[in-house]
MDAnalysis code that builds the backbone (N, CA, C; Angstrom):
import MDAnalysis as mda
import numpy as np

u = mda.Universe.empty(567, n_residues=189, atom_resindex=np.repeat(np.arange(189), 3), trajectory=True)
u.add_TopologyAttr("name", ["N", "CA", "C"] * 189)
u.add_TopologyAttr("resid", np.arange(1, 190))
u.add_TopologyAttr("resname", ["UNK", "UNK", "UNK", "UNK", "UNK", "UNK", "UNK", "UNK", "UNK", "UNK", "UNK", "UNK", "UNK", "UNK", "UNK", "UNK", "UNK", "UNK", "UNK", "UNK", "UNK", "UNK", "UNK", "UNK", "UNK", "UNK", "UNK", "UNK", "UNK", "UNK", "UNK", "UNK", "UNK", "UNK", "UNK", "UNK", "UNK", "UNK", "UNK", "UNK", "UNK", "UNK", "UNK", "UNK", "UNK", "UNK", "UNK", "UNK", "UNK", "UNK", "UNK", "UNK", "UNK", "UNK", "UNK", "UNK", "UNK", "UNK", "UNK", "UNK", "UNK", "UNK", "UNK", "UNK", "UNK", "UNK", "UNK", "UNK", "UNK", "UNK", "UNK", "UNK", "UNK", "UNK", "UNK", "UNK", "UNK", "UNK", "UNK", "UNK", "UNK", "UNK", "UNK", "UNK", "UNK", "UNK", "UNK", "UNK", "UNK", "UNK", "UNK", "UNK", "UNK", "UNK", "UNK", "UNK", "UNK", "UNK", "UNK", "UNK", "UNK", "UNK", "UNK", "UNK", "UNK", "UNK", "UNK", "UNK", "UNK", "UNK", "UNK", "UNK", "UNK", "UNK", "UNK", "UNK", "UNK", "UNK", "UNK", "UNK", "UNK", "UNK", "UNK", "UNK", "UNK", "UNK", "UNK", "UNK", "UNK", "UNK", "UNK", "UNK", "UNK", "UNK", "UNK", "UNK", "UNK", "UNK", "UNK", "UNK", "UNK", "UNK", "UNK", "UNK", "UNK", "UNK", "UNK", "UNK", "UNK", "UNK", "UNK", "UNK", "UNK", "UNK", "UNK", "UNK", "UNK", "UNK", "UNK", "UNK", "UNK", "UNK", "UNK", "UNK", "UNK", "UNK", "UNK", "UNK", "UNK", "UNK", "UNK", "UNK", "UNK", "UNK", "UNK", "UNK", "UNK", "UNK", "UNK", "UNK", "UNK", "UNK", "UNK", "UNK", "UNK", "UNK", "UNK", "UNK", "UNK"])
u.atoms.positions = np.array([
    [78.833, 104.693, 103.014],
    [79.875, 104.957, 102.034],
    [81.013, 105.716, 102.709],
    [82.217, 105.261, 102.500],
    [83.405, 105.877, 103.081],
    [83.686, 107.218, 102.409],
    [84.021, 108.242, 103.226],
    [84.375, 109.551, 102.667],
    [85.754, 109.490, 102.044],
    [85.926, 110.224, 100.960],
    [87.201, 110.248, 100.264],
    [88.145, 111.226, 100.956],
    [89.381, 110.804, 101.160],
    [90.426, 111.645, 101.707],
    [91.064, 112.405, 100.548],
    [91.053, 113.727, 100.609],
    [91.560, 114.555, 99.502],
    [93.014, 114.222, 99.160],
    [93.844, 114.042, 100.173],
    [95.262, 113.767, 99.926],
    [95.431, 112.447, 99.171],
    [94.665, 111.420, 99.574],
    [94.720, 110.137, 98.863],
    [94.238, 110.293, 97.430],
    [93.163, 111.061, 97.243],
    [92.632, 111.270, 95.892],
    [93.658, 111.968, 95.009],
    [94.339, 112.962, 95.549],
    [95.360, 113.699, 94.800],
    [96.481, 112.759, 94.373],
    [96.945, 111.939, 95.296],
    [98.026, 111.002, 94.968],
    [97.577, 110.011, 93.907],
    [96.345, 109.549, 93.988],
    [95.849, 108.588, 93.007],
    [95.696, 109.221, 91.629],
    [95.229, 110.470, 91.599],
    [95.118, 111.169, 90.315],
    [96.500, 111.302, 89.685],
    [97.498, 111.634, 90.487],
    [98.865, 111.766, 89.970],
    [99.357, 110.444, 89.406],
    [99.080, 109.357, 90.095],
    [99.493, 108.038, 89.615],
    [98.762, 107.703, 88.315],
    [97.452, 107.977, 88.286],
    [96.672, 107.690, 87.079],
    [97.160, 108.494, 85.882],
    [97.626, 109.689, 86.130],
    [98.111, 110.536, 85.046],
    [99.532, 110.158, 84.649],
    [100.079, 109.142, 85.285],
    [101.392, 108.644, 84.911],
    [102.512, 109.627, 85.180],
    [102.363, 110.451, 86.195],
    [103.420, 111.395, 86.519],
    [103.510, 112.548, 85.543],
    [102.465, 112.801, 84.790],
    [102.486, 113.856, 83.779],
    [102.114, 115.216, 84.369],
    [102.197, 115.344, 85.667],
    [101.872, 116.598, 86.326],
    [103.184, 117.304, 86.667],
    [103.248, 118.602, 86.403],
    [104.467, 119.358, 86.691],
    [104.701, 119.419, 88.200],
    [105.921, 119.680, 88.566],
    [106.285, 119.768, 89.981],
    [105.480, 120.845, 90.713],
    [105.290, 122.047, 90.133],
    [104.488, 123.046, 90.849],
    [103.037, 122.604, 91.057],
    [102.429, 121.977, 90.045],
    [101.047, 121.522, 90.193],
    [100.957, 120.416, 91.236],
    [101.926, 119.510, 91.234],
    [101.945, 118.434, 92.223],
    [102.087, 119.007, 93.625],
    [102.990, 119.967, 93.799],
    [103.165, 120.596, 95.109],
    [101.871, 121.284, 95.538],
    [101.214, 121.956, 94.595],
    [99.955, 122.628, 94.900],
    [98.870, 121.658, 95.313],
    [98.798, 120.510, 94.624],
    [97.803, 119.500, 94.977],
    [98.044, 118.968, 96.382],
    [99.291, 118.868, 96.749],
    [99.640, 118.327, 98.062],
    [99.598, 119.398, 99.158],
    [99.236, 120.637, 98.778],
    [99.130, 121.717, 99.752],
    [100.472, 122.284, 100.192],
    [101.494, 122.062, 99.403],
    [102.837, 122.543, 99.740],
    [103.055, 123.941, 99.165],
    [104.020, 124.631, 99.740],
    [104.439, 125.939, 99.234],
    [105.906, 125.827, 98.872],
    [106.212, 125.972, 97.585],
    [107.601, 125.849, 97.146],
    [108.209, 127.189, 96.747],
    [107.388, 128.200, 96.550],
    [107.893, 129.529, 96.217],
    [107.878, 130.378, 97.478],
    [109.049, 130.609, 98.045],
    [109.150, 131.412, 99.256],
    [109.715, 132.796, 98.945],
    [109.792, 133.114, 97.664],
    [110.325, 134.403, 97.241],
    [109.213, 135.334, 96.788],
    [109.543, 136.140, 95.809],
    [108.593, 137.105, 95.257],
    [107.443, 136.397, 94.562],
    [106.302, 137.073, 94.523],
    [105.178, 136.565, 93.751],
    [104.351, 137.735, 93.243],
    [103.597, 137.455, 92.188],
    [102.732, 138.460, 91.587],
    [101.347, 138.301, 92.208],
    [100.737, 139.409, 92.578],
    [99.422, 139.372, 93.213],
    [98.319, 139.405, 92.149],
    [97.382, 138.463, 92.220],
    [96.225, 138.458, 91.314],
    [95.243, 139.537, 91.736],
    [94.613, 140.187, 90.781],
    [93.529, 141.123, 91.075],
    [92.214, 140.339, 91.045],
    [91.159, 140.930, 91.568],
    [89.836, 140.290, 91.541],
    [89.387, 140.072, 90.093],
    [89.729, 141.021, 89.202],
    [89.356, 140.893, 87.794],
    [90.090, 139.724, 87.139],
    [91.369, 139.561, 87.475],
    [92.130, 138.450, 86.909],
    [91.605, 137.108, 87.419],
    [91.226, 137.047, 88.684],
    [90.671, 135.808, 89.233],
    [89.348, 135.477, 88.554],
    [88.531, 136.491, 88.304],
    [87.278, 136.285, 87.586],
    [87.540, 135.821, 86.154],
    [88.558, 136.397, 85.519],
    [88.944, 135.996, 84.167],
    [89.414, 134.543, 84.154],
    [90.188, 134.144, 85.169],
    [90.626, 132.757, 85.280],
    [89.433, 131.807, 85.360],
    [88.399, 132.203, 86.113],
    [87.194, 131.369, 86.231],
    [86.533, 131.186, 84.871],
    [86.505, 132.256, 84.071],
    [85.897, 132.170, 82.737],
    [86.705, 131.270, 81.805],
    [88.035, 131.403, 81.843],
    [88.893, 130.582, 80.988],
    [88.774, 129.114, 81.397],
    [88.834, 128.852, 82.694],
    [88.716, 127.471, 83.191],
    [87.375, 126.865, 82.800],
    [86.333, 127.688, 82.788],
    [85.001, 127.178, 82.449],
    [84.870, 126.850, 80.967],
    [85.721, 127.406, 80.140],
    [85.740, 127.011, 78.725],
    [86.479, 125.674, 78.594],
    [87.508, 125.484, 79.381],
    [88.275, 124.244, 79.341],
    [87.439, 123.079, 79.872],
    [86.762, 123.280, 81.004],
    [85.857, 122.263, 81.567],
    [84.517, 122.944, 81.832],
    [83.644, 122.951, 80.815],
    [82.354, 123.622, 80.957],
    [81.340, 122.783, 81.743],
    [80.297, 123.452, 82.183],
    [79.184, 122.757, 82.820],
    [78.416, 122.015, 81.733],
    [78.204, 120.738, 81.957],
    [77.395, 119.909, 81.048],
    [76.364, 119.224, 81.937],
    [76.329, 117.911, 81.924],
    [75.462, 117.195, 82.862],
    [76.089, 117.183, 84.245],
    [77.350, 117.577, 84.331],
    [78.045, 117.721, 85.611],
    [78.523, 119.165, 85.738],
    [78.699, 119.642, 86.957],
    [79.193, 121.015, 87.139],
    [80.575, 121.193, 86.519],
    [80.853, 122.397, 86.031],
    [82.130, 122.692, 85.389],
    [83.149, 123.275, 86.343],
    [84.228, 123.773, 85.753],
    [85.351, 124.309, 86.528],
    [84.958, 125.517, 87.372],
    [84.070, 126.349, 86.848],
    [83.662, 127.528, 87.614],
    [82.907, 127.109, 88.876],
    [82.045, 126.110, 88.760],
    [81.296, 125.616, 89.924],
    [82.231, 125.004, 90.963],
    [83.330, 124.412, 90.502],
    [84.304, 123.800, 91.413],
    [85.264, 124.835, 91.997],
    [85.110, 126.090, 91.595],
    [85.971, 127.192, 92.049],
    [87.450, 126.913, 91.767],
    [87.705, 126.402, 90.577],
    [89.064, 126.058, 90.166],
    [89.971, 127.279, 90.164],
    [89.418, 128.448, 89.931],
    [90.253, 129.652, 89.897],
    [90.962, 129.882, 91.230],
    [90.345, 129.503, 92.345],
    [90.992, 129.650, 93.651],
    [92.205, 128.724, 93.766],
    [92.070, 127.513, 93.249],
    [93.187, 126.569, 93.224],
    [94.310, 127.132, 92.359],
    [93.956, 127.656, 91.181],
    [94.954, 128.186, 90.250],
    [95.723, 129.345, 90.884],
    [95.006, 130.270, 91.492],
    [95.649, 131.427, 92.124],
    [96.630, 130.960, 93.202],
    [96.197, 130.029, 94.046],
    [97.059, 129.551, 95.128],
    [98.293, 128.837, 94.591],
    [98.124, 127.966, 93.610],
    [99.270, 127.217, 93.087],
    [100.244, 128.141, 92.358],
    [99.728, 129.057, 91.554],
    [100.628, 129.982, 90.840],
    [101.409, 130.823, 91.846],
    [100.740, 131.341, 92.848],
    [101.398, 132.185, 93.858],
    [102.388, 131.383, 94.716],
    [101.968, 130.206, 95.177],
    [102.756, 129.464, 96.162],
    [103.770, 128.481, 95.569],
    [103.583, 128.083, 94.311],
    [104.405, 126.991, 93.784],
    [105.171, 127.328, 92.508],
    [104.812, 128.387, 91.808],
    [105.517, 128.758, 90.579],
    [106.598, 129.778, 90.900],
    [107.681, 129.716, 90.161],
    [108.724, 130.726, 90.312],
    [108.175, 132.063, 89.830],
    [108.834, 133.125, 90.213],
    [108.410, 134.464, 89.770],
    [108.436, 134.548, 88.245],
    [109.432, 133.931, 87.610],
    [109.531, 133.953, 86.143],
    [108.330, 133.248, 85.509],
    [107.941, 132.094, 86.049],
    [106.782, 131.382, 85.511],
    [105.481, 132.127, 85.809],
    [105.418, 132.796, 86.952],
    [104.248, 133.621, 87.258],
    [104.110, 134.744, 86.229],
    [105.238, 135.366, 85.881],
    [105.222, 136.436, 84.885],
    [104.732, 135.916, 83.536],
    [105.166, 134.705, 83.143],
    [104.704, 134.090, 81.891],
    [103.203, 133.852, 81.963],
    [102.739, 133.339, 83.104],
    [101.314, 133.045, 83.278],
    [100.477, 134.320, 83.183],
    [100.881, 135.362, 83.920],
    [100.146, 136.631, 83.896],
    [100.149, 137.275, 82.517],
    [101.304, 137.255, 81.870],
    [101.404, 137.838, 80.528],
    [100.465, 137.114, 79.570],
    [100.401, 135.791, 79.665],
    [99.500, 135.018, 78.808],
    [98.041, 135.314, 79.088],
    [97.694, 135.423, 80.357],
    [96.312, 135.742, 80.725],
    [95.925, 137.125, 80.210],
    [96.819, 138.092, 80.393],
    [96.549, 139.450, 79.913],
    [96.493, 139.509, 78.389],
    [97.350, 138.724, 77.711],
    [97.347, 138.688, 76.244],
    [96.035, 138.083, 75.727],
    [95.574, 137.016, 76.373],
    [94.299, 136.397, 75.972],
    [93.165, 137.410, 76.048],
    [93.123, 138.173, 77.127],
    [92.075, 139.171, 77.298],
    [92.222, 140.314, 76.294],
    [93.458, 140.779, 76.089],
    [93.712, 141.871, 75.133],
    [93.380, 141.435, 73.708],
    [93.781, 140.198, 73.343],
    [93.471, 139.686, 72.000],
    [91.964, 139.585, 71.776],
    [91.223, 139.206, 72.818],
    [89.764, 139.135, 72.715],
    [89.168, 140.521, 72.489],
    [89.712, 141.515, 73.176],
    [89.224, 142.885, 73.003],
    [89.462, 143.368, 71.577],
    [90.627, 143.044, 71.025],
    [90.949, 143.466, 69.661],
    [90.073, 142.733, 68.649],
    [89.976, 141.430, 68.795],
    [89.273, 140.613, 67.806],
    [87.754, 140.704, 67.902],
    [87.219, 140.747, 69.133],
    [85.767, 140.690, 69.312],
    [85.162, 141.975, 69.868],
    [85.996, 142.952, 70.203],
    [85.487, 144.207, 70.752],
    [85.044, 144.081, 72.200],
    [85.382, 142.966, 72.833],
    [85.032, 142.737, 74.237],
    [86.094, 141.849, 74.859],
    [86.337, 142.045, 76.148],
    [87.284, 141.193, 76.852],
    [86.795, 139.751, 76.866],
    [87.670, 138.831, 77.225],
    [87.340, 137.410, 77.201],
    [86.088, 137.117, 78.028],
    [85.999, 137.669, 79.219],
    [84.868, 137.398, 80.106],
    [83.539, 137.861, 79.510],
    [83.552, 138.907, 78.685],
    [82.324, 139.440, 78.089],
    [81.991, 138.817, 76.747],
    [82.903, 138.049, 76.189],
    [82.673, 137.424, 74.878],
    [81.632, 136.320, 74.995],
    [81.012, 135.975, 73.848],
    [80.056, 134.870, 73.879],
    [80.814, 133.540, 73.851],
    [80.095, 132.442, 74.024],
    [80.721, 131.116, 74.138],
    [81.554, 130.762, 72.905],
    [81.064, 131.069, 71.714],
    [81.793, 130.760, 70.482],
    [83.082, 131.560, 70.405],
    [83.012, 132.840, 70.765],
    [84.197, 133.692, 70.735],
    [85.228, 133.233, 71.770],
    [84.772, 132.813, 72.949],
    [85.689, 132.319, 73.982],
    [86.431, 131.080, 73.491],
    [85.703, 130.170, 72.864],
    [86.337, 128.954, 72.338],
    [87.350, 129.310, 71.256],
    [86.992, 130.240, 70.387],
    [87.901, 130.653, 69.314],
    [89.157, 131.304, 69.893],
    [88.985, 132.167, 70.884],
    [90.132, 132.841, 71.503],
    [91.052, 131.825, 72.187],
    [90.472, 130.858, 72.877],
    [91.281, 129.856, 73.558],
    [91.945, 128.903, 72.571],
    [91.275, 128.592, 71.470],
    [91.882, 127.756, 70.429],
    [93.079, 128.468, 69.812],
    [92.949, 129.751, 69.539],
    [94.061, 130.543, 69.008],
    [95.218, 130.547, 70.003],
    [94.901, 130.719, 71.279],
    [95.913, 130.709, 72.341],
    [96.619, 129.356, 72.369],
    [95.865, 128.266, 72.223],
    [96.441, 126.926, 72.224],
    [97.370, 126.727, 71.034],
    [96.945, 127.173, 69.863],
    [97.775, 127.027, 68.664],
    [99.065, 127.822, 68.788],
    [98.981, 129.032, 69.328],
    [100.173, 129.852, 69.554],
    [101.106, 129.181, 70.558],
    [100.531, 128.585, 71.611],
    [101.335, 127.899, 72.624],
    [102.028, 126.680, 72.039],
    [101.320, 125.955, 71.187],
    [101.901, 124.777, 70.560],
    [103.064, 125.172, 69.655],
    [102.878, 126.245, 68.908],
    [103.941, 126.740, 68.034],
    [105.144, 127.201, 68.862],
    [104.879, 127.923, 69.947],
    [105.955, 128.404, 70.817],
    [106.713, 127.241, 71.444],
    [105.985, 126.202, 71.828],
    [106.620, 125.039, 72.440],
    [107.516, 124.327, 71.434],
    [107.083, 124.261, 70.183],
    [107.887, 123.608, 69.151],
    [109.144, 124.411, 68.835],
    [109.027, 125.731, 68.870],
    [110.161, 126.594, 68.529],
    [111.125, 126.816, 69.695],
    [110.610, 126.790, 70.914],
    [111.440, 127.040, 72.105],
    [111.235, 125.883, 73.062],
    [111.866, 124.794, 72.806],
    [111.673, 123.582, 73.604],
    [111.891, 123.846, 75.088],
    [110.962, 123.323, 75.881],
    [111.093, 123.416, 77.330],
    [110.515, 124.665, 77.960],
    [110.154, 125.658, 77.181],
    [109.634, 126.890, 77.767],
    [108.156, 126.721, 78.125],
    [107.797, 127.180, 79.305],
    [106.406, 127.123, 79.733],
    [105.586, 128.123, 78.934],
    [104.341, 127.780, 78.707],
    [103.431, 128.716, 78.056],
    [102.168, 128.821, 78.896],
    [101.498, 129.951, 78.806],
    [100.286, 130.181, 79.572],
    [99.256, 129.092, 79.328],
    [99.004, 128.760, 78.082],
    [97.927, 127.817, 77.783],
    [98.160, 126.469, 78.454],
    [99.366, 125.926, 78.343],
    [99.617, 124.608, 78.921],
    [99.598, 124.649, 80.446],
    [100.061, 125.756, 81.038],
    [99.965, 125.895, 82.489],
    [98.499, 125.983, 82.905],
    [97.716, 126.783, 82.174],
    [96.302, 126.961, 82.493],
    [95.535, 125.647, 82.352],
    [95.805, 124.930, 81.282],
    [95.117, 123.649, 81.054],
    [95.454, 122.654, 82.168],
    [96.728, 122.553, 82.522],
    [97.137, 121.628, 83.578],
    [96.515, 122.004, 84.917],
    [96.571, 123.274, 85.261],
    [96.021, 123.710, 86.545],
    [94.507, 123.551, 86.595],
    [93.829, 123.792, 85.479],
    [92.379, 123.634, 85.441],
    [91.986, 122.175, 85.639],
    [92.589, 121.282, 84.871],
    [92.211, 119.871, 84.984],
    [92.625, 119.292, 86.339],
    [93.794, 119.655, 86.822],
    [94.242, 119.155, 88.123],
    [93.344, 119.692, 89.231],
    [93.079, 120.980, 89.211],
    [92.212, 121.582, 90.225],
    [90.808, 121.018, 90.193],
    [90.292, 120.777, 88.997],
    [88.927, 120.267, 88.872],
    [88.808, 118.835, 89.378],
    [89.686, 117.959, 88.888],
    [89.546, 116.551, 89.233],
    [90.004, 116.217, 90.650],
    [90.647, 117.153, 91.333],
    [90.973, 116.947, 92.739],
    [90.031, 117.720, 93.646],
    [89.068, 118.439, 93.060],
    [88.049, 119.122, 93.858],
    [86.954, 118.122, 94.229],
    [86.160, 118.463, 95.199],
    [85.052, 117.576, 95.593],
    [84.078, 117.386, 94.433],
    [83.765, 118.463, 93.729],
    [82.843, 118.363, 92.592],
    [83.407, 117.458, 91.512],
    [84.657, 117.664, 91.139],
    [85.258, 116.853, 90.090],
    [85.372, 115.388, 90.466],
    [85.765, 115.134, 91.719],
    [85.975, 113.753, 92.160],
    [84.671, 113.009, 92.414],
    [83.594, 113.729, 92.721],
    [82.340, 113.038, 93.040],
    [81.271, 113.169, 91.967],
    [81.289, 114.247, 91.195],
    [80.252, 114.454, 90.177],
    [80.708, 114.045, 88.781],
    [81.974, 114.310, 88.444],
    [82.479, 113.985, 87.103],
    [83.075, 112.587, 87.036],
    [83.551, 112.100, 88.167],
    [84.147, 110.763, 88.221],
    [83.304, 109.893, 89.143],
    [83.326, 108.593, 88.924],
    [82.715, 107.659, 89.860],
    [83.782, 107.257, 90.850],
    [83.429, 107.272, 92.127],
    [84.387, 106.907, 93.162],
    [84.197, 105.445, 93.529],
    [85.249, 104.679, 93.440],
    [85.241, 103.278, 93.801],
    [86.123, 103.136, 95.036],
    [85.484, 103.001, 96.206],
    [86.239, 103.010, 97.455],
    [87.087, 101.755, 97.628],
    [86.665, 100.624, 97.100],
    [87.441, 99.391, 97.207],
    [87.617, 98.839, 95.799],
    [88.710, 99.226, 95.136],
    [88.884, 98.777, 93.756],
    [89.186, 97.279, 93.690],
    [88.770, 96.671, 92.627],
    [89.064, 95.258, 92.397],
    [90.372, 95.134, 91.640],
    [90.503, 94.082, 90.900],
    [91.720, 93.848, 90.127],
    [91.838, 94.890, 89.008],
    [93.023, 95.096, 88.536],
    [93.241, 96.021, 87.437],
    [92.838, 95.351, 86.130],
    [92.011, 96.026, 85.375],
    [91.600, 95.542, 84.056],
    [91.676, 96.742, 83.118],
    [92.771, 96.841, 82.377],
    [93.018, 97.994, 81.509],
    [92.130, 98.075, 80.293],
    [91.412, 97.017, 79.982],
    [90.557, 97.010, 78.791],
    [89.101, 96.756, 79.153],
    [88.662, 97.276, 80.263],
    [87.281, 97.075, 80.707],
    [86.367, 98.025, 79.946],
    [85.380, 97.504, 79.231],
    [84.493, 98.387, 78.469],
    [83.572, 99.173, 79.404],
    [83.286, 100.399, 79.019],
    [82.352, 101.229, 79.772],
    [80.976, 101.125, 79.126],
    [79.951, 101.202, 79.934],
    [78.596, 101.205, 79.386],
    [78.283, 102.605, 78.878],
    [77.232, 102.738, 78.097],
    [76.853, 104.052, 77.559],
    [76.641, 105.042, 78.694],
    [77.188, 106.235, 78.549],
    [77.072, 107.333, 79.528],
    [77.716, 107.029, 80.872],
    [78.557, 106.008, 80.966],
    [79.239, 105.696, 82.219],
    [80.436, 106.619, 82.390],
    [80.624, 107.113, 83.600],
    [81.773, 107.953, 83.915],
    [82.997, 107.072, 84.088],
    [84.171, 107.658, 83.906],
    [85.400, 106.939, 84.196],
    [85.573, 106.874, 85.706],
    [86.472, 106.065, 86.198],
    [86.598, 105.826, 87.648],
    [87.608, 106.742, 88.305],
    [87.313, 107.152, 89.517],
    [88.254, 107.850, 90.411],
    [88.560, 106.879, 91.520],
    [89.777, 106.393, 91.576],
    [90.119, 105.421, 92.620],
    [91.212, 105.934, 93.509],
])
């Protein structure tokens, strides 16, 4: 079996997503650094918190989740190297707000909350982000940045590309309406 080239996999994921990946996430996937100015430094606690949030977005099921794929390392690198300082500030503020809101609502930070509380906190964060996006068109929000970075980091990781997706090294013809069998994974080409 031919080994998958990460750069090729990243480009294919971008094509499959129809170009719906932001410029900073795309640059991060390609290993580029676009922010050569100021950046905000993540603490170990914030990186651990990112792992917990990512694991709610893509939890471990029959396949390893975002935490197992170490998606938080991808997120930290892309935010630091590819986001503007202004977008980094939005991202950090959102992460800190999620944790603070969890402390107020559940009496424990996000990382210490139980699975149901984590889902509720993230759902509230998503609803707030959706409302903010509708009211302030074009403004980035923490939730949408986090969701994009989590899914991009996961599906371009070795775990995501080999455990969550089936790899087809030599694809056949394109068939957009090919039925999947029960419990069949979608394809990574």
